[in-house]
KOLRO-60191 format. One line per 5 residues: number of its first residue (from 0); their letters; for each residue x negated, y, z of N, C-alpha, C, O, CB. Coordinates in nm, 4 decimals, padded with zeros to 6 digits. Last residue first. Glycine has a CB too. Example, Ala and Ser with C-alpha at 12.3 -4.5 7.8 and 13.67 -1.06 7.14 Angstrom:
BEGIN
1 = sa = -01.2850,-00.2250,00.7080,-01.3670,-00.1060,00.7140,-01.2900,00.0030,00.7870,-01.3409,00.1138,00.8039,-01.4084,-00.0598,00.5725; -01.3190,-00.5690,00.7800,-01.2300,-00.4500,00.7800,-01.3200,-00.3300,00.7800,-01.4236,-00.3319,00.8465,-01.1308,-00.4473,00.9046
// end
This chain:
BEGIN
143 = gsias = -00.8238,02.2360,00.2193,-00.7099,02.2878,00.3112,-00.7352,02.3460,00.3913,-00.6476,02.3889,00.4665,-00.6385,02.2190,00.3663; -01.0224,02.1102,00.1120,-00.9904,02.2410,00.0342,-00.8792,02.3091,00.1351,-00.8535,02.4291,00.1254,-00.9247,02.2092,-00.1365; -01.0352,01.8873,00.2747,-01.1435,01.9497,00.2353,-01.1155,02.0885,00.2103,-01.1717,02.1783,00.2731,-01.1973,01.8879,00.1287; -00.7964,01.7789,00.2527,-00.8335,01.7960,00.3899,-00.9393,01.9159,00.3593,-00.9278,02.0257,00.4135,-00.8963,01.6496,00.4691; -00.7544,01.6989,-00.0304,-00.6644,01.8002,00.0378,-00.7214,01.8575,00.1738,-00.6956,01.9738,00.2048,-00.5250,01.7328,00.0666
138 = rrldr = -00.9528,01.4979,-00.0110,-00.9770,01.6383,-00.0986,-00.8947,01.7371,-00.0416,-00.9397,01.8458,-00.0052,-00.9383,01.6307,-00.2604; -00.8202,01.3138,00.1421,-00.9461,01.3736,00.1933,-00.9851,01.4947,00.1122,-01.0466,01.5868,00.1660,-01.0610,01.2709,00.1911; -00.6030,01.2460,-00.0372,-00.5733,01.2959,00.0974,-00.7173,01.3868,00.1729,-00.7134,01.4919,00.2368,-00.5280,01.1491,00.1905; -00.7473,01.1483,-00.2678,-00.6807,01.2925,-00.2866,-00.6438,01.3313,-00.1327,-00.6553,01.4504,-00.1039,-00.5293,01.2898,-00.3963; -00.8385,00.9119,-00.1414,-00.9335,01.0202,-00.1888,-00.8661,01.1727,-00.1968,-00.9109,01.2781,-00.1515,-00.9867,00.9763,-00.3384
133 = akali = -00.5934,00.7778,-00.0744,-00.6809,00.8314,-00.0018,-00.7639,00.9244,-00.0117,-00.7801,01.0119,00.0734,-00.7282,00.7715,00.0232; -00.5077,00.7677,-00.3687,-00.4471,00.8258,-00.2687,-00.5181,00.8820,-00.1397,-00.5090,00.9988,-00.1020,-00.3634,00.7416,-00.2377; -00.6985,00.5962,-00.4405,-00.6823,00.7179,-00.5079,-00.6164,00.8126,-00.4106,-00.6659,00.9206,-00.3781,-00.6025,00.7008,-00.6364; -00.6275,00.3751,-00.2916,-00.7892,00.4186,-00.2696,-00.7705,00.5577,-00.3499,-00.8486,00.6430,-00.3078,-00.9294,00.2949,-00.3493; -00.3889,00.2727,-00.3654,-00.4100,00.3564,-00.2244,-00.5548,00.4044,-00.1968,-00.5896,00.4630,-00.0943,-00.3697,00.2623,-00.0944
128 = ieelk = -00.4316,00.2258,-00.6538,-00.3229,00.3366,-00.5955,-00.3629,00.3734,-00.4615,-00.3737,00.4928,-00.4335,-00.1656,00.2814,-00.5856; -00.5884,00.0093,-00.6223,-00.6439,00.1314,-00.6770,-00.5440,00.2555,-00.6241,-00.5814,00.3573,-00.5658,-00.6523,00.1190,-00.8479; -00.4281,-00.2087,-00.4670,-00.5554,-00.1161,-00.4149,-00.6036,00.0088,-00.4640,-00.6489,00.0993,-00.3939,-00.6660,-00.1820,-00.4254; -00.2634,-00.2156,-00.6853,-00.2235,-00.1620,-00.5691,-00.3527,-00.1337,-00.4781,-00.3627,-00.0246,-00.4221,-00.1217,-00.2554,-00.5053; -00.4082,-00.3436,-00.8694,-00.3623,-00.2189,-00.9217,-00.2981,-00.1309,-00.7754,-00.2903,-00.0084,-00.7668,-00.2378,-00.2544,-01.0535
123 = qvtaa = -00.4766,-00.5872,-00.7521,-00.5723,-00.4660,-00.7936,-00.5276,-00.3263,-00.8149,-00.5878,-00.2223,-00.7881,-00.6320,-00.4954,-00.9151; -00.2446,-00.6889,-00.7339,-00.2992,-00.6749,-00.6167,-00.3813,-00.5446,-00.6264,-00.3752,-00.4417,-00.5592,-00.3756,-00.7965,-00.5797; -00.1752,-00.7380,-01.0110,-00.0728,-00.6448,-00.9292,-00.1584,-00.5938,-00.7897,-00.1433,-00.4807,-00.7437,00.0830,-00.7435,-00.8812; -00.4024,-00.8679,-01.1033,-00.3715,-00.7421,-01.1520,-00.2770,-00.6437,-01.0626,-00.2891,-00.5225,-01.0442,-00.3115,-00.7669,-01.2795; -00.2958,-01.1528,-01.0314,-00.4342,-01.0797,-00.9647,-00.4237,-00.9126,-00.9862,-00.4367,-00.8380,-00.8892,-00.5926,-01.1416,-01.0544
118 = qvpae = 00.0408,-01.2092,-00.9906,-00.0603,-01.1620,-01.0868,-00.1856,-01.1047,-01.0240,-00.1709,-01.0002,-00.9606,-00.0007,-01.0589,-01.1748; 00.1051,-01.4754,-00.7532,00.1268,-01.3129,-00.8001,-00.0021,-01.2803,-00.9001,-00.1173,-01.3207,-00.8844,00.1230,-01.1903,-00.6467; 00.3554,-01.7462,-00.8144,00.2055,-01.6841,-00.7890,00.2323,-01.5403,-00.8284,00.3226,-01.4911,-00.8960,00.0703,-01.7570,-00.8886; 00.5797,-01.8316,-00.5752,00.5554,-01.8120,-00.7160,00.4098,-01.7072,-00.7125,00.3766,-01.6218,-00.6303,00.7068,-01.7375,-00.7961; 00.7972,-02.0293,-00.3390,00.6601,-01.9476,-00.3869,00.6522,-01.9426,-00.5133,00.7055,-02.0308,-00.5807,00.5276,-02.0027,-00.3460
113 = nwqgn = 01.1637,-01.9685,-00.3706,01.0455,-02.0247,-00.3735,00.9175,-01.9707,-00.4088,00.9087,-01.8808,-00.4924,01.0600,-02.1078,-00.4351; 01.4622,-01.9450,-00.2039,01.3436,-01.8612,-00.2267,01.2187,-01.9670,-00.2624,01.1833,-02.0450,-00.1740,01.3123,-01.7645,-00.0863; 01.7902,-02.0766,-00.3277,01.6475,-02.0786,-00.2442,01.5344,-01.9962,-00.3061,01.5147,-01.9808,-00.4266,01.5884,-02.2308,-00.2333; 01.9746,-02.0894,-00.5120,02.0107,-02.0396,-00.3714,01.8754,-02.0574,-00.2742,01.8805,-02.0479,-00.1516,02.1472,-02.1329,-00.3086; 01.8284,-02.1493,-00.7599,01.9260,-02.2639,-00.7128,01.9829,-02.2028,-00.5605,02.0401,-02.2877,-00.4921,01.8322,-02.4329,-00.6957
108 = qllqr = 01.5917,-01.9302,-00.6760,01.6262,-02.0563,-00.7494,01.7185,-02.1508,-00.7015,01.6906,-02.2275,-00.6094,01.5204,-02.1260,-00.7682; 01.3951,-01.6313,-00.6481,01.5317,-01.6825,-00.5929,01.5763,-01.8126,-00.7063,01.5924,-01.7789,-00.8236,01.6610,-01.5366,-00.5904; 01.0743,-01.6303,-00.5815,01.1719,-01.6226,-00.6711,01.2987,-01.6965,-00.6531,01.2997,-01.8192,-00.6442,01.1210,-01.6547,-00.7794; 00.8054,-01.4402,-00.4195,00.9137,-01.5569,-00.4321,01.0064,-01.4961,-00.5243,01.0260,-01.3773,-00.5498,00.9922,-01.6045,-00.2880; 00.4837,-01.3757,-00.3336,00.5903,-01.3488,-00.4358,00.6966,-01.4673,-00.4342,00.6591,-01.5836,-00.4486,00.5231,-01.3337,-00.5850
103 = saavr = 00.2290,-01.1740,-00.1233,00.2982,-01.3027,-00.1718,00.4236,-01.2727,-00.2452,00.4757,-01.1621,-00.2311,00.3332,-01.3979,-00.0535; -00.0866,-01.0277,-00.1545,00.0843,-01.0078,-00.1907,00.0962,-01.1630,-00.1832,00.0157,-01.2494,-00.2182,00.1431,-00.9226,-00.3714; -00.3346,-00.8110,00.0152,-00.2948,-00.9614,-00.0322,-00.1356,-00.9417,-00.0470,-00.0681,-00.8657,00.0225,-00.3400,-01.0980,00.0928; -00.6161,-00.6087,00.0211,-00.4427,-00.6249,00.0017,-00.4310,-00.7726,-00.0500,-00.5004,-00.8313,-00.1330,-00.3623,-00.5033,-00.1296; -00.8569,-00.4407,00.1916,-00.8162,-00.5584,00.1502,-00.6517,-00.5899,00.1174,-00.5740,-00.5899,00.2129,-00.8671,-00.6400,00.2497
98 = ladar = -01.0987,-00.2076,00.2249,-00.9537,-00.2304,00.2084,-00.9506,-00.3667,00.1268,-01.0182,-00.3961,00.0282,-00.8753,-00.1011,00.1283; -01.3405,-00.1219,00.1918,-01.2875,-00.1251,00.3452,-01.1527,-00.1342,00.3420,-01.0825,-00.0848,00.4302,-01.3221,-00.0005,00.4339; -01.4454,-00.1192,-00.0623,-01.4847,-00.2620,00.0072,-01.4025,-00.2345,00.1670,-01.4066,-00.3242,00.2512,-01.6957,-00.2881,00.0225; -01.4176,00.1469,-00.1008,-01.3358,00.0584,-00.1787,-01.3566,-00.0839,-00.1124,-01.2602,-00.1600,-00.1201,-01.3769,00.0629,-00.3374; -01.4233,00.3806,00.1779,-01.4933,00.3246,00.0673,-01.4066,00.2069,00.0364,-01.3299,00.1627,00.1219,-01.6456,00.2879,00.0974
93 = ldqdl = -01.4329,00.5771,00.4287,-01.3582,00.5693,00.3189,-01.4304,00.5126,00.1949,-01.4905,00.5871,00.1175,-01.3074,00.6958,00.2956; -01.5058,00.3632,00.7537,-01.5450,00.4674,00.6359,-01.4524,00.4662,00.5412,-01.3761,00.3697,00.5425,-01.6758,00.4421,00.5642; -01.4104,00.1871,00.9142,-01.4054,00.3161,00.9457,-01.4211,00.4101,00.8546,-01.3683,00.5212,00.8598,-01.4798,00.3383,01.0275; -01.2925,-00.1083,00.7640,-01.3905,-00.0116,00.7895,-01.3447,00.1075,00.8351,-01.2322,00.1405,00.7975,-01.4628,00.0118,00.6854; -01.0770,-00.2634,00.6736,-01.1668,-00.3391,00.7394,-01.2689,-00.2532,00.7776,-01.3587,-00.3143,00.8357,-01.2125,-00.4478,00.6662
88 = itvtv = -00.7277,-00.2888,00.6504,-00.8487,-00.2064,00.6370,-00.9653,-00.2659,00.7390,-00.9468,-00.3045,00.8544,-00.8099,-00.0464,00.6723; -00.5214,-00.4805,00.4830,-00.6188,-00.4896,00.6166,-00.7123,-00.3876,00.5619,-00.7660,-00.3953,00.4515,-00.7002,-00.6537,00.6591; -00.1739,-00.5529,00.4048,-00.3046,-00.4433,00.3818,-00.4010,-00.4426,00.4904,-00.3592,-00.4008,00.5984,-00.2572,-00.2857,00.3710; 00.0270,-00.7454,00.2672,-00.0601,-00.7260,00.3788,-00.1458,-00.6897,00.3182,-00.2002,-00.7378,00.2188,-00.0938,-00.8210,00.4662; 00.3678,-00.7726,00.1429,00.2315,-00.7093,00.1044,00.1586,-00.7150,00.2383,00.2309,-00.6878,00.3341,00.2415,-00.5474,00.0415
83 = kmret = 00.5910,-00.9593,-00.0766,00.5523,-00.9301,00.0748,00.4206,-00.8837,00.0503,00.3536,-00.9315,-00.0412,00.5565,-01.0603,00.1861; 00.8627,-00.9427,-00.2853,00.7158,-00.9424,-00.2583,00.7000,-00.8929,-00.1381,00.7694,-00.8039,-00.0891,00.6333,-00.8685,-00.3503; 01.1102,-01.1114,-00.5039,01.0758,-01.0435,-00.4072,00.9325,-01.0445,-00.3636,00.8684,-01.1434,-00.3990,01.1516,-01.0764,-00.3189; 01.3803,-01.1695,-00.7170,01.2148,-01.1811,-00.6907,01.1904,-01.0968,-00.5977,01.2541,-00.9916,-00.6039,01.1147,-01.1472,-00.8089; 01.6492,-01.1219,-00.8016,01.6060,-01.2633,-00.7847,01.4461,-01.2874,-00.7494,01.3935,-01.3987,-00.7522,01.6412,-01.3375,-00.9200
78 = piapn = 01.6856,-00.8510,-00.8443,01.7187,-00.9302,-00.7042,01.6720,-01.0535,-00.6829,01.6524,-01.0990,-00.5702,01.8536,-00.9506,-00.6814; 01.5606,-00.6267,-01.0163,01.5058,-00.7740,-00.9992,01.5594,-00.8541,-00.8665,01.4802,-00.9134,-00.7932,01.3398,-00.7668,-00.9898; 01.6442,-00.3986,-00.9092,01.6671,-00.4243,-01.0548,01.6166,-00.5614,-01.1051,01.6316,-00.5992,-01.2212,01.5987,-00.3152,-01.1361; 01.5828,-00.3722,-00.6446,01.7194,-00.3805,-00.6887,01.7369,-00.4184,-00.8342,01.8430,-00.4676,-00.8724,01.7848,-00.2534,-00.6644; 01.3124,-00.5665,-00.5379,01.3394,-00.4505,-00.6241,01.5097,-00.4714,-00.6725,01.5499,-00.5738,-00.7278,01.2194,-00.4512,-00.7653
73 = aywdt = 01.3066,-00.6538,-00.2091,01.3384,-00.7247,-00.3404,01.3838,-00.5885,-00.4424,01.4832,-00.5208,-00.4161,01.4781,-00.8544,-00.3159; 01.0450,-00.7476,00.0202,01.1185,-00.6123,-00.0659,01.1672,-00.6906,-00.1908,01.0996,-00.7677,-00.2590,00.9961,-00.4641,-00.1191; 00.9701,-00.8742,00.3467,01.0283,-00.8934,00.2203,01.1031,-00.7802,00.1348,01.2073,-00.7286,00.1751,01.1141,-00.9917,00.2414; 00.7607,-00.6589,00.5095,00.8728,-00.7423,00.5260,00.9046,-00.7895,00.3625,00.8535,-00.7273,00.2693,01.0033,-00.6545,00.6084; 00.4357,-00.5812,00.5263,00.5475,-00.5418,00.4996,00.6269,-00.6635,00.5216,00.5687,-00.7680,00.5510,00.5542,-00.4804,00.3750
68 = vivgg = 00.1608,-00.5207,00.7497,00.2410,-00.6260,00.6913,00.3821,-00.5618,00.6562,00.4418,-00.4968,00.7420,00.2537,-00.7521,00.7935; -00.1273,-00.3933,00.8232,00.0075,-00.3392,00.7847,00.0622,-00.4691,00.6910,00.0125,-00.5049,00.5843,-00.0041,-00.1768,00.6942; -00.4040,-00.3166,01.0563,-00.3048,-00.4212,00.9464,-00.1825,-00.3559,00.9389,-00.1361,-00.2792,01.0234,-00.2683,-00.5899,01.0003; -00.5875,-00.2168,01.2011,-00.6157,-00.1796,01.0654,-00.5141,-00.2567,00.9972,-00.5291,-00.2686,00.8756,-00.7624,-00.2084,01.0157; -00.6011,-00.2250,01.4914,-00.6698,-00.3520,01.4185,-00.6725,-00.3049,01.2432,-00.7546,-00.3572,01.1679,-00.5576,-00.5187,01.4510
63 = nsdvq = -00.4980,00.0094,01.5356,-00.6195,-00.0248,01.5831,-00.6940,-00.1493,01.5455,-00.8137,-00.1728,01.5622,-00.6062,-00.0243,01.7036; -00.2466,00.0218,01.3919,-00.3562,00.1094,01.3704,-00.4678,00.0642,01.4191,-00.5614,00.0756,01.3399,-00.3388,00.2287,01.4178; -00.0305,-00.2048,01.2879,-00.1240,-00.2033,01.4014,-00.2550,-00.1228,01.3508,-00.3471,-00.1747,01.2878,-00.1600,-00.3602,01.4504; 00.2812,-00.3239,01.2114,00.1757,-00.1873,01.1923,00.0981,-00.1977,01.2964,00.1525,-00.2006,01.4068,00.2394,-00.0315,01.1933; 00.4937,-00.5297,01.0511,00.3730,-00.5165,01.1432,00.3140,-00.3919,01.1180,00.2973,-00.3552,01.0017,00.2676,-00.6257,01.1260
58 = ampmf = 00.7005,-00.4872,00.8749,00.7139,-00.5868,00.9590,00.6151,-00.5798,01.0819,00.6481,-00.6172,01.1945,00.7000,-00.7052,00.8834; 00.8857,-00.2544,00.6942,00.7522,-00.2813,00.7499,00.7841,-00.4011,00.8636,00.8877,-00.3988,00.9302,00.6801,-00.1330,00.8182; 01.0048,-00.2468,00.3743,01.0167,-00.2431,00.5239,00.9205,-00.3197,00.5650,00.8727,-00.4191,00.5104,01.1432,-00.2862,00.5834; 00.8989,00.0004,00.1004,00.8943,-00.1448,00.1667,00.9334,-00.1410,00.3215,00.8995,-00.0447,00.3902,00.7380,-00.2100,00.1536; 00.8286,00.2306,00.0534,00.9648,00.2164,00.0008,00.9955,00.0704,00.0726,01.1114,00.0360,00.0960,00.9749,00.2209,-00.1812
53 = sltdl = 00.5617,00.2996,00.1519,00.6942,00.3370,00.2563,00.8235,00.2768,00.1903,00.9241,00.2699,00.2608,00.7218,00.5203,00.2767; 00.3234,00.2369,00.0572,00.4112,00.1114,00.0956,00.5531,00.1313,00.1494,00.6362,00.0463,00.1815,00.3405,00.0335,00.2022; 00.1904,00.4953,00.0257,00.2189,00.3817,-00.0997,00.3088,00.2620,-00.0678,00.3619,00.1962,-00.1573,00.0781,00.3109,-00.1486; 00.1848,00.5498,00.3058,00.2733,00.6373,00.1952,00.2864,00.5371,00.0760,00.3986,00.5044,00.0376,00.1911,00.7941,00.1386; 00.0224,00.3611,00.4243,00.1631,00.3837,00.4811,00.2445,00.4545,00.3517,00.3525,00.4125,00.3101,00.1587,00.4912,00.6306
48 = tarwl = -00.2149,00.3914,00.2499,-00.1355,00.2834,00.2758,00.0019,00.2945,00.3318,00.0926,00.2315,00.2776,-00.2016,00.2108,00.3519; -00.2787,00.6556,00.3263,-00.2428,00.6097,00.1934,-00.1514,00.4816,00.1821,-00.0444,00.4720,00.1220,-00.3680,00.5844,00.1217; -00.3099,00.6280,00.6118,-00.2093,00.7433,00.5797,-00.1670,00.6862,00.3978,-00.0518,00.6796,00.3551,-00.3078,00.9383,00.5980; -00.5512,00.4622,00.6139,-00.4301,00.4216,00.6696,-00.3226,00.4907,00.6347,-00.2213,00.4221,00.6211,-00.4336,00.4207,00.7944; -00.7355,00.6072,00.4570,-00.6913,00.4682,00.3999,-00.5492,00.4288,00.4684,-00.4549,00.3787,00.4070,-00.8117,00.3456,00.4353
43 = ysnvg = -00.7749,00.8244,00.6341,-00.7082,00.8347,00.4822,-00.6613,00.7093,00.4225,-00.5630,00.7033,00.3487,-00.8103,00.8900,00.3765; -00.8497,00.7161,00.8628,-00.7100,00.7697,00.8592,-00.6684,00.7955,00.7316,-00.5488,00.7941,00.7024,-00.6925,00.8893,00.9342; -01.0194,00.4079,00.8993,-01.0157,00.5106,00.8269,-00.8934,00.6001,00.8293,-00.8027,00.5335,00.7794,-01.0405,00.4689,00.7133; -00.9318,00.2926,01.2412,-00.9523,00.2755,01.0971,-00.9863,00.4019,01.0301,-00.9838,00.5045,01.0980,-00.8328,00.2180,01.0329; -00.8801,00.4066,01.4954,-00.9415,00.2504,01.4905,-00.9942,00.2504,01.3616,-01.1094,00.2079,01.3538,-00.8306,00.1170,01.5096
38 = ittvr = -00.7973,00.6613,01.5170,-00.7096,00.5526,01.5301,-00.7545,00.4119,01.5088,-00.6777,00.3157,01.5051,-00.6112,00.5744,01.4487; -01.0252,00.8172,01.4875,-00.9203,00.8371,01.6172,-00.8156,00.7264,01.6015,-00.7434,00.7116,01.7002,-00.8356,00.9971,01.6197; -01.1966,00.8165,01.2747,-01.1738,00.6917,01.3787,-01.0652,00.6946,01.4851,-01.0259,00.5997,01.5529,-01.2987,00.6708,01.4596; -01.3271,00.8856,00.9858,-01.2240,00.9184,01.0693,-01.1770,00.8517,01.1234,-01.0915,00.7881,01.0618,-01.1479,00.9633,01.0384; -01.5342,00.9559,00.7848,-01.5317,00.8385,00.8448,-01.4471,00.9257,00.9767,-01.5001,01.0116,01.0471,-01.6967,00.7524,00.8666
33 = saald = -01.5692,01.1337,00.5813,-01.5180,01.0195,00.5251,-01.5164,00.9281,00.6292,-01.4987,00.8114,00.5942,-01.5891,00.9725,00.4107; -01.4148,01.4552,00.6977,-01.5134,01.3718,00.7098,-01.4767,01.1997,00.6472,-01.3659,01.1507,00.6689,-01.5467,01.3840,00.8671; -01.2133,01.6194,00.7067,-01.2754,01.6032,00.5711,-01.3991,01.4877,00.5731,-01.4602,01.4449,00.4751,-01.3352,01.7549,00.5231; -01.1284,01.6928,00.9694,-01.0339,01.5931,00.8624,-01.1130,01.5585,00.7603,-01.0829,01.4498,00.7109,-00.8997,01.6609,00.7918; -01.2093,01.8387,01.1933,-01.2813,01.7953,01.0976,-01.2242,01.6929,01.0216,-01.2927,01.5908,01.0143,-01.3910,01.7623,01.1417
28 = akpre = -00.9016,02.0534,01.2379,-01.0104,01.9825,01.2703,-01.1149,01.8904,01.1733,-01.0739,01.8814,01.0575,-00.9583,01.9107,01.3565; -00.6609,02.1576,01.1745,-00.7792,02.2013,01.0882,-00.9238,02.1482,01.1459,-01.0334,02.1903,01.1089,-00.7802,02.3673,01.0814; -00.3991,01.9136,01.1311,-00.4754,02.0116,01.2020,-00.6040,02.0324,01.1236,-00.6489,01.9583,01.0361,-00.5027,01.9679,01.3489; -00.1465,01.9597,00.8928,-00.2387,01.8818,00.9418,-00.3354,01.9828,01.0307,-00.3470,02.1033,01.0081,-00.3081,01.8031,00.8233; 00.1929,01.9538,00.8128,00.1021,02.0330,00.8809,00.0058,01.9336,00.9179,00.0452,01.8289,00.9693,00.1590,02.1131,00.9964
23 = sksgc = 00.2631,01.7757,00.4670,00.2736,01.8110,00.6358,00.1721,01.9057,00.6814,00.0777,01.9391,00.6098,00.2508,01.6773,00.7338; 00.3982,01.7307,00.2118,00.2750,01.8183,00.2436,00.3145,01.8518,00.3805,00.3904,01.9453,00.4062,00.2474,01.9556,00.1435; 00.4444,01.4388,00.0140,00.4884,01.5607,00.1050,00.3541,01.6338,00.1748,00.2389,01.5910,00.1824,00.5969,01.5012,00.2331; 00.4468,01.2628,-00.1934,00.3997,01.3824,-00.2216,00.4166,01.4894,-00.0928,00.4013,01.6105,-00.1084,00.4713,01.4251,-00.3485; 00.5926,01.0038,-00.3598,00.5442,01.0373,-00.2294,00.4204,01.1659,-00.2763,00.3350,01.1595,-00.3646,00.4767,00.8796,-00.1420
18 = aalta = 00.6409,00.9396,-00.6327,00.7364,01.0398,-00.5523,00.6952,01.0789,-00.4231,00.7483,01.1759,-00.3689,00.8700,00.9843,-00.5307; 00.4305,00.7964,-00.7148,00.4314,00.9505,-00.7994,00.5190,01.0229,-00.6852,00.4903,01.1353,-00.6440,00.5227,00.9550,-00.9875; 00.4660,00.5429,-00.5730,00.3603,00.6564,-00.5286,00.3584,00.7826,-00.5818,00.3020,00.8759,-00.5245,00.2334,00.6194,-00.5511; 00.7028,00.4813,-00.6971,00.7229,00.5159,-00.5622,00.5924,00.5886,-00.5104,00.5979,00.6765,-00.4243,00.7582,00.3874,-00.4787; 00.5819,00.4056,-00.9723,00.6886,00.5192,-00.9511,00.7185,00.5668,-00.8106,00.7572,00.6827,-00.7963,00.8202,00.4743,-01.0052
13 = alaia = 00.4129,00.2001,-00.8762,00.3691,00.3474,-00.9337,00.4433,00.4548,-00.9360,00.4064,00.5700,-00.9132,00.3382,00.3475,-01.0563; 00.6094,00.0298,-00.7844,00.5160,00.0688,-00.7099,00.4544,00.1998,-00.7533,00.4455,00.2960,-00.6771,00.4295,-00.0303,-00.7014; 00.7524,-00.0059,-01.0524,00.8182,00.0264,-00.9140,00.7098,00.0918,-00.8146,00.7308,00.2048,-00.7703,00.8802,-00.1160,-00.8437; 00.5368,-00.0945,-01.2072,00.6034,00.0080,-01.2517,00.6743,00.1018,-01.1026,00.6569,00.2174,-01.0641,00.7163,-00.0607,-01.3636; 00.4983,-00.3509,-01.0683,00.4005,-00.2404,-01.0855,00.4518,-00.1198,-01.1127,00.4135,-00.0274,-01.0410,00.3118,-00.2635,-01.1822
8 = ialrs = 00.7619,-00.4791,-01.1211,00.7150,-00.4322,-00.9957,00.6252,-00.3420,-00.9781,00.6409,-00.2539,-00.8935,00.6758,-00.5151,-00.9341; 00.7829,-00.4911,-01.3921,00.8812,-00.4006,-01.3341,00.8219,-00.3529,-01.1812,00.8276,-00.2401,-01.1323,01.0337,-00.4826,-01.3252; 00.5716,-00.6587,-01.4418,00.5605,-00.5096,-01.4727,00.6393,-00.4383,-01.4233,00.6065,-00.3225,-01.3970,00.5674,-00.4746,-01.5900; 00.6897,-00.8837,-01.3545,00.5449,-00.8442,-01.2785,00.5352,-00.7103,-01.3213,00.4880,-00.6330,-01.2379,00.3987,-00.9346,-01.3231; 00.9112,-00.9043,-01.5146,00.9571,-00.9242,-01.3649,00.8157,-00.8381,-01.3147,00.8287,-00.7377,-01.2446,00.9786,-01.1189,-01.3003
3 = rrlm = 00.7701,-00.9586,-01.7456,00.8642,-00.8594,-01.7391,00.9126,-00.8133,-01.5825,00.9438,-00.6986,-01.5504,00.9803,-00.9121,-01.8228; 00.6694,-01.2060,-01.6947,00.5829,-01.1009,-01.7279,00.6446,-00.9712,-01.7043,00.5822,-00.8805,-01.6493,00.5398,-01.1113,-01.8626; 00.9078,-01.3796,-01.6953,00.8197,-01.3597,-01.5763,00.7065,-01.2353,-01.5850,00.6660,-01.1794,-01.4830,00.7436,-01.4987,-01.5548; 01.0048,-01.3487,-01.9421,01.0541,-01.2987,-01.8313,00.9766,-01.2580,-01.7333,00.9668,-01.1444,-01.6870,01.1263,-01.3704,-01.7871
// end
């Protein structure tokens, strides 16, 4: 049951990412550079993180410090489980080690939310999704 819950969350995250695909007007300035610093952190990683986590309520968003913290999110299909995610962008360059994702998970038991372990693969998958989206945003800026 626990494994099925984790899989459902990973699928929900992936499905949400697949649904994100809006094409908005972008300025034609040098957006293709791997180092974009107008907001204090790499803007591709920043935008990709916001897009990826857009289905979760936001608790804190600090573009200068590069920190995004979501509020608790419960998948409607699994209302007895909720997750909270913190993403920290550590560098101005678009690199894999410029991104740190941490997640917390709780289960509802006897009317109380109790801490539960988060599978390492869940955090790793979320990092991969954000990095892939950031790279796609950069490629679109180059070809756009």
